[in-house]
N, C-alpha and C positions, 0 to 999 in steps of 0.2 A: 789494280795497283797492288804491288807486293809490299811486304814489310820493308824491303831494302829501299824502295822508292819513297818511303815516308821521310819527311825532313826530321833530322835529329836536333837535339838542343845545341849541339856544336854548330849546326848549320843555321839555326835560328836562336841565337842567345837571348833575344828579347821577347821570346814567345812563351806562352803558357805551355806546360808539358803534360801531355796525356799519357798516363801510366795505365797500361792495359795488359791483358793476358795474351801474349803472342803465340801461345800454344793452343788457343781456343779458336775453332773455326768461326763461330758467331762473332766473337770479339774482333778478330782480324778482318772479317768481312765488313763489319760496321765501321771500324776505324779506317779501313781503306777508302770509305766513302767520304770521310770528313774533309780531306783536302779540297774536294769540289765545293763543299759548304763554306770552307775557309778561304774565300777569295781574297782576303786581305792578309793572308799568311800570318795569322796570330797564334798558330799552334805548331808544336813540335811533338815528337812521339818517342816513347821508349816502352819496350815490353818489360813487364815485371821480372822476366827471366834475365834481363840484361844486367851484368854486374855494375854498370854505371848507376843504376837505381840505388843500390846500397851505398855506393860511394857518395852520391849527391845528397841523399836523404836517409841517413842511417837511422833516424828516429821513426821512419815510416815502417809499420809492421808488414812483413811479407805475408803473414797470415791474413791480415785485412785486405791486402792487395789481391789475394786469391779469392776473397769474398766479393769485392766490388772495385770498379775502376776508380781512379783518382785523377783529378786535374790539379796540378800545382800551378797557380797563377803567377804572374810576374812579380807580385808582392809577397809570394811565398805562402799564401793561403791555400788550404786544401779543400777541394770540392769532391765529395765522395758519392758514388752510386747515382741514384736518381737526382740528387742535388747537382752532380756534375753535368748531367744531361740538361737540367734546367739552366745551369750557368751558361752552357753553350748557346742557349737561345738568346741570351743578351750579349754574348761575346761575338757571335758570328752573324754578320749582317743578313746572310741568306736564310737564317733560321728565326728571324724576328717574328714571323707569323705564329710560331709555336709558343712564344713567351706568354701571351695572355692565358693560354690553356694551363701551362705549368706553373704560372704564378697566381692563378685563380685560387682564392681561399679554399682550402680543403683538398686541392688537387693532389698534394703529396700523400694524402691518406690512401689513395689508390696507386700512385706512382711508386712509392717506396716498396710495398709488398710485391707489386708486379715485377719491379726491378730485381728484388731479392730472389724471387722464384726463378726468373730466367737465369740469373747469375748462378744459383745453386745447381741448375740443371743444364748449363750451357754445353758441357761436353756431350751429354746424352742427346740434346736437341740438335747439335751440329754434326753428330756422328763422328766426332773427333776422338781418337784414342786418348786415354788418360795418361799423361806423362808422369812418371815417378809417383804413381799412386795419388795423383791430384784429385781424382774423383772422391777418394776417401776424405780429403780435406773439405771438399765442397758439399758432401753429404748427398745431395740430389733427392728429390721427392718422388 
């Protein structure tokens, strides 16, 4: 599934919005799988590079969006990085099986650093060219 096929907030106004790096191969590959998990159509998608992100949420730091994905839920709450993934396990019916693992006490002690490492190294890991010096922003280990 390509970026163009992902439902937008205009198409799903009552959905949570997944803000992700549309220039990252790993990010787009993972996000393109979410519609299958989202059988109840609870998600819409925007790349952090889309001007609509700044228009809708001017208070969200683009620098932080370069560091981790964000899900803005229907109530306007923001779920960042590993917490966004954990949130999806309770929001999407087909991911219920992962909720006990990610909500187990102490699980985020492993999930957060693992997420941060993958996020920092995502361009290198995916073999994606770094747009506009983005790899300098991400650092990479």
